[in-house]
N, C-alpha and C positions, 0 to 999 in steps of 0.2 A: 343237433339242432331241433328245436321244437316244431311240431306240425302246426301249420297255420290254416285254419278253415274260416273262422269268423273272428271278428274283433270289434268291440265297441269302446270308444274312448273320447275324452275331451279333446277338442281341437285347439292347438296353440299356433298363432300366426307369426311368421317371420316375413314381413312385407318388404322383401328386397329381391331384386334380380341379381343373377350372377353370384350367388352365395358360394364362395370357393372353399376348398377343403382347409385352407389355412385359417379361415374364419370359423369353420366348424370345429377344428382341433388345431390350435396354433402349434408351430413346429417345436417350441421349447418343451412341449409335453409328450414328445414322441419317444422318450427314453425307456419307457416301460417295455418289458418283453412279453408280458401277459396281455391277453385281449381285454381283460376286465380292468376296471378302475379309471377308464378314460372319461366316463360320464361327467365327473366333477369339473372337467375342463371344457366341456362342450360350450361353444360360442363364448369362450372365456372373456375375450376382449370386448364383447358386447354386453355380457351379463354383469361385468364388474367394472368399476372405475379403477384408475391407476392406483389409488390408495387402498384397493381391495374391498371397498364398500360395494354393496349390491346396487346395480343401476336400475332403479325403479321405472325408468322410462323404456327399458327394453321389454317389449310386450310379453314374452313368455315368463318374465319375472313377476308379473302381476298376479295377485291372489286368485283371480277368476280362472286362471289357467293352471292352477296347482294340480299336479297329478296327470297332466295331459299326456296322451300316448299317441296322438295323431298330429303330425307337423305339417303345416300349410305354408307354402312359399311360392315364389315366382319362378320365371323361366331360367333355365340353365343352372339348376341347383346342383351343387357338387362339382363345379368346374375347378380348374387349377391342377395341382399335383395329384398323382394317382394313389396317395396314401390310403391304405385300407383302414387306418386308424379312424378315419372319418365315420364310416358306418359303425365301427366298434363303439365310438363315443356316443353316437345317436342312440344305439340300442341300449348301452349301459345306462344312459340317462333315463330311459323308459319309453322312448318312442318306438312304436312297432310299425307305423304306417307313415309314409310321406306322400303328400299330394302337391304336385306342381305341373306346369304346362310342359316342361322338358327338363332333362338331366344330362350331365356329362356322361358319356358312354361308360367309362371305367367305373365311376361311382355307381351308376345304375346297376351294372353287373355285380359289383361288390355287395350291393344291398341284398340281392337274392342269396348270395353265398353266406350271408350272415343272419338270415331270417327276418329281414325287413322287407315290407311290401311297398315299393315305390309306384304310385299310381299316376298316370299321365292323363290330364284332362285339358280341355280347351281353355284358352285365356278367359273366355266368357264364363265358363263354369267355375273356374278358380276365383274369379272376381265375385261371383255370387256367393261362394263359400266364405270369402273374406267378409262380405256384408252380413251373412248369417252369423258368423262367429262374433262380429262386433255387436250385433243386435241382441243375441240371446246369451246371457251369462251362463257359463258352464255348458256351452254348446257342444253336443256330442254327434259323432258320426258312427254309423254301424256299417261295417265292411263284411261282405259275404264273398269270399274268394271262390266258392263253388259256383255261385251265380254270376260272379264278376259284377257286383252291384254295390253301390253306396246308397244308404238311406239315412234320414234323420227323423226326429220326432215331430217335424213340422211339414210333412208331406213331400219332402224331397226324395226323388228316385233318380239315380244316375247309373247307367251302365258304362263300364270301362273296358277297354281292350287290354289284353295281356297275352304275350306269347305262351302257347300251351306248355312248352318245355319248362319255362320259368315258373309257370303256375303250378306244375306238378312238383317242381323243386320245393316250393313252399308247402303245398298241401301234404306232402309226404315227409317234410322235415329233413330234406336231404341237402348235404353240402357236396362238394366234389368227391370227397372220399366215400361218403355214403352212396353216391351214385355209382361209383366204381364197384363198391362191395355188393351191389345188386347182381353183379355178374361174377361173384366169387367162385361159383361152381365151374364156370367156363375158364376162369383164370387158373384155378387149381388143375383142371384137366389139361390145359395147355402146358403148364409147368411140368406136370408129370410126363407128358409126351416128350417135352424137350429133354428132360432128365434121362428118359429111356433112350432117346436118339443118341445123346452124347455117350451114354454107357455102352452102346453098341458100336461105337466108332473104333 
Protein backbone atom coordinates (compact mmCIF):
# COMPACT_ATOMS: atom_id res chain seq x y z
CA UNK A 1 0.00 0.00 0.00
CA UNK A 2 1.32 3.46 -0.86
CA UNK A 3 2.19 5.95 1.86
CA UNK A 4 -0.21 8.88 2.15
CA UNK A 5 1.09 12.21 3.45
CA UNK A 6 -0.38 14.88 1.20
CA UNK A 7 -2.76 14.94 -1.71
CA UNK A 8 -4.22 17.61 -4.00
CA UNK A 9 -7.08 16.86 -6.33
CA UNK A 10 -10.22 18.01 -8.10
CA UNK A 11 -13.39 17.51 -6.06
CA UNK A 12 -16.35 15.59 -7.54
CA UNK A 13 -19.72 15.84 -5.77
CA UNK A 14 -22.22 13.05 -5.19
CA UNK A 15 -24.97 15.05 -3.50
CA UNK A 16 -26.90 12.20 -1.91
CA UNK A 17 -27.36 10.82 1.59
CA UNK A 18 -27.16 7.12 2.42
CA UNK A 19 -25.02 6.17 -0.57
CA UNK A 20 -24.92 2.41 -0.07
CA UNK A 21 -22.35 -0.10 -1.22
CA UNK A 22 -24.70 -1.56 -3.85
CA UNK A 23 -24.83 1.87 -5.48
CA UNK A 24 -21.06 2.19 -5.19
CA UNK A 25 -20.44 -1.22 -6.82
CA UNK A 26 -23.59 -3.16 -7.88
CA UNK A 27 -23.69 -6.83 -6.91
CA UNK A 28 -23.54 -8.15 -10.50
CA UNK A 29 -19.95 -6.91 -10.75
CA UNK A 30 -18.59 -8.75 -7.70
CA UNK A 31 -17.46 -11.86 -9.61
CA UNK A 32 -13.84 -10.77 -10.07
CA UNK A 33 -11.32 -12.29 -7.68
CA UNK A 34 -8.68 -9.55 -8.07
CA UNK A 35 -8.85 -6.21 -6.28
CA UNK A 36 -8.26 -4.31 -9.51
CA UNK A 37 -10.66 -3.62 -12.36
CA UNK A 38 -13.67 -2.55 -10.30
CA UNK A 39 -13.34 1.17 -11.04
CA UNK A 40 -15.14 0.87 -14.37
CA UNK A 41 -18.25 -0.25 -12.47
CA UNK A 42 -18.22 2.49 -9.82
CA UNK A 43 -21.69 4.08 -9.42
CA UNK A 44 -22.59 2.09 -12.53
CA UNK A 45 -26.36 2.49 -12.32
CA UNK A 46 -25.96 6.25 -11.80
CA UNK A 47 -23.19 6.81 -14.34
CA UNK A 48 -24.99 5.00 -17.15
CA UNK A 49 -28.51 4.71 -18.53
CA UNK A 50 -30.04 1.26 -19.04
CA UNK A 51 -29.03 1.36 -22.72
CA UNK A 52 -25.38 1.81 -21.69
CA UNK A 53 -25.13 5.47 -22.63
CA UNK A 54 -23.37 7.84 -20.23
CA UNK A 55 -25.75 9.69 -17.91
CA UNK A 56 -24.66 13.29 -18.40
CA UNK A 57 -26.87 14.42 -15.51
CA UNK A 58 -24.81 12.49 -12.97
CA UNK A 59 -22.51 15.16 -11.59
CA UNK A 60 -19.16 13.29 -11.63
CA UNK A 61 -19.72 12.53 -15.34
CA UNK A 62 -19.50 16.23 -16.21
CA UNK A 63 -16.29 17.38 -17.90
CA UNK A 64 -15.49 19.85 -15.11
CA UNK A 65 -14.89 16.91 -12.76
CA UNK A 66 -12.69 14.90 -15.13
CA UNK A 67 -9.71 13.43 -13.30
CA UNK A 68 -11.21 14.11 -9.87
CA UNK A 69 -9.55 12.30 -6.97
CA UNK A 70 -11.54 13.74 -4.05
CA UNK A 71 -15.12 12.52 -3.60
CA UNK A 72 -17.59 14.73 -1.73
CA UNK A 73 -20.86 13.29 -0.43
CA UNK A 74 -23.46 13.41 2.32
CA UNK A 75 -24.19 11.56 5.56
CA UNK A 76 -23.96 7.78 6.06
CA UNK A 77 -21.75 7.17 3.05
CA UNK A 78 -20.96 3.48 2.43
CA UNK A 79 -23.97 2.04 4.25
CA UNK A 80 -25.54 -1.30 3.30
CA UNK A 81 -23.60 -4.53 2.88
CA UNK A 82 -20.02 -4.84 4.10
CA UNK A 83 -18.46 -5.65 0.70
CA UNK A 84 -14.82 -4.57 0.53
CA UNK A 85 -15.29 -4.23 -3.23
CA UNK A 86 -16.74 -0.76 -2.57
CA UNK A 87 -13.44 0.87 -1.52
CA UNK A 88 -11.66 -1.21 -4.19
CA UNK A 89 -13.90 0.35 -6.85
CA UNK A 90 -13.47 3.87 -5.44
CA UNK A 91 -9.67 3.59 -5.36
CA UNK A 92 -9.45 1.89 -8.76
CA UNK A 93 -11.51 4.69 -10.29
CA UNK A 94 -9.00 7.22 -8.96
CA UNK A 95 -10.48 8.63 -5.75
CA UNK A 96 -7.97 8.82 -2.90
CA UNK A 97 -9.98 10.98 -0.47
CA UNK A 98 -13.66 10.92 0.52
CA UNK A 99 -15.32 13.74 2.46
CA UNK A 100 -18.68 13.27 4.17
CA UNK A 101 -20.33 14.03 7.52
CA UNK A 102 -20.51 10.33 8.48
CA UNK A 103 -19.81 6.82 7.21
CA UNK A 104 -20.98 3.29 7.83
CA UNK A 105 -18.47 1.75 10.26
CA UNK A 106 -17.35 -1.24 8.16
CA UNK A 107 -16.91 0.85 5.02
CA UNK A 108 -14.99 3.48 7.01
CA UNK A 109 -12.56 0.87 8.38
CA UNK A 110 -12.14 -0.74 4.95
CA UNK A 111 -11.07 2.59 3.47
CA UNK A 112 -7.98 2.76 5.69
CA UNK A 113 -7.08 -0.84 4.87
CA UNK A 114 -7.07 0.06 1.18
CA UNK A 115 -5.23 3.39 1.25
CA UNK A 116 -8.23 5.72 1.05
CA UNK A 117 -8.58 8.66 3.45
CA UNK A 118 -12.21 9.14 4.58
CA UNK A 119 -12.54 12.56 6.22
CA UNK A 120 -15.44 13.42 8.53
CA UNK A 121 -16.59 17.04 8.59
CA UNK A 122 -19.67 18.74 9.97
CA UNK A 123 -22.82 19.10 7.85
CA UNK A 124 -22.12 22.83 7.62
CA UNK A 125 -18.55 22.34 6.43
CA UNK A 126 -19.65 19.77 3.85
CA UNK A 127 -22.35 22.12 2.57
CA UNK A 128 -19.76 24.86 2.20
CA UNK A 129 -17.57 22.51 0.15
CA UNK A 130 -20.52 21.66 -2.09
CA UNK A 131 -21.05 25.37 -2.71
CA UNK A 132 -17.35 25.93 -3.44
CA UNK A 133 -17.29 22.95 -5.80
CA UNK A 134 -20.28 24.33 -7.70
CA UNK A 135 -18.87 27.88 -7.84
CA UNK A 136 -15.29 27.18 -8.93
CA UNK A 137 -14.81 25.01 -12.01
CA UNK A 138 -12.02 22.50 -11.45
CA UNK A 139 -12.24 23.15 -7.70
CA UNK A 140 -9.34 21.51 -5.86
CA UNK A 141 -8.68 20.62 -2.27
CA UNK A 142 -5.26 20.10 -0.71
CA UNK A 143 -5.08 17.46 2.01
CA UNK A 144 -2.24 17.40 4.52
CA UNK A 145 -2.48 14.26 6.63
CA UNK A 146 0.52 15.24 8.76
CA UNK A 147 -1.26 18.43 9.85
CA UNK A 148 -4.78 16.91 9.58
CA UNK A 149 -5.76 19.93 7.52
CA UNK A 150 -7.75 20.74 4.36
CA UNK A 151 -7.06 23.87 2.31
CA UNK A 152 -8.03 25.26 -1.08
CA UNK A 153 -6.81 28.07 -3.32
CA UNK A 154 -9.50 30.46 -2.08
CA UNK A 155 -8.58 30.90 1.58
CA UNK A 156 -10.24 27.82 3.06
CA UNK A 157 -8.54 26.14 6.02
CA UNK A 158 -10.26 23.24 7.83
CA UNK A 159 -8.74 21.06 10.54
CA UNK A 160 -10.14 17.54 10.73
CA UNK A 161 -9.98 14.87 13.41
CA UNK A 162 -8.65 11.39 12.82
CA UNK A 163 -7.77 8.52 15.13
CA UNK A 164 -3.98 8.42 15.45
CA UNK A 165 -3.76 4.69 14.82
CA UNK A 166 -5.61 5.04 11.52
CA UNK A 167 -3.58 8.11 10.59
CA UNK A 168 -0.36 6.15 11.02
CA UNK A 169 -1.84 3.33 8.94
CA UNK A 170 -2.01 5.71 5.98
CA UNK A 171 1.12 7.75 6.66
CA UNK A 172 3.24 4.59 6.70
CA UNK A 173 1.31 2.84 3.93
CA UNK A 174 0.43 -0.13 6.13
CA UNK A 175 -2.36 -2.64 5.74
CA UNK A 176 -3.10 -5.35 8.34
CA UNK A 177 -0.32 -7.58 7.02
CA UNK A 178 2.18 -4.73 6.94
CA UNK A 179 1.25 -3.79 10.49
CA UNK A 180 1.85 -7.37 11.62
CA UNK A 181 5.22 -7.54 9.83
CA UNK A 182 6.43 -4.58 11.87
CA UNK A 183 6.71 -7.12 14.69
CA UNK A 184 8.39 -9.78 12.54
CA UNK A 185 11.40 -10.08 14.88
CA UNK A 186 9.16 -10.81 17.86
CA UNK A 187 7.09 -13.28 15.84
CA UNK A 188 10.26 -15.08 14.70
CA UNK A 189 11.59 -15.22 18.27
CA UNK A 190 8.27 -16.59 19.56
CA UNK A 191 8.15 -19.28 16.86
CA UNK A 192 11.73 -20.28 17.60
CA UNK A 193 10.96 -20.54 21.32
CA UNK A 194 7.87 -22.65 20.63
CA UNK A 195 9.82 -24.95 18.33
CA UNK A 196 12.52 -25.39 20.99
CA UNK A 197 9.93 -26.11 23.69
CA UNK A 198 8.24 -28.77 21.56
CA UNK A 199 11.57 -30.34 20.68
CA UNK A 200 12.41 -30.71 24.38
CA UNK A 201 9.16 -32.39 25.32
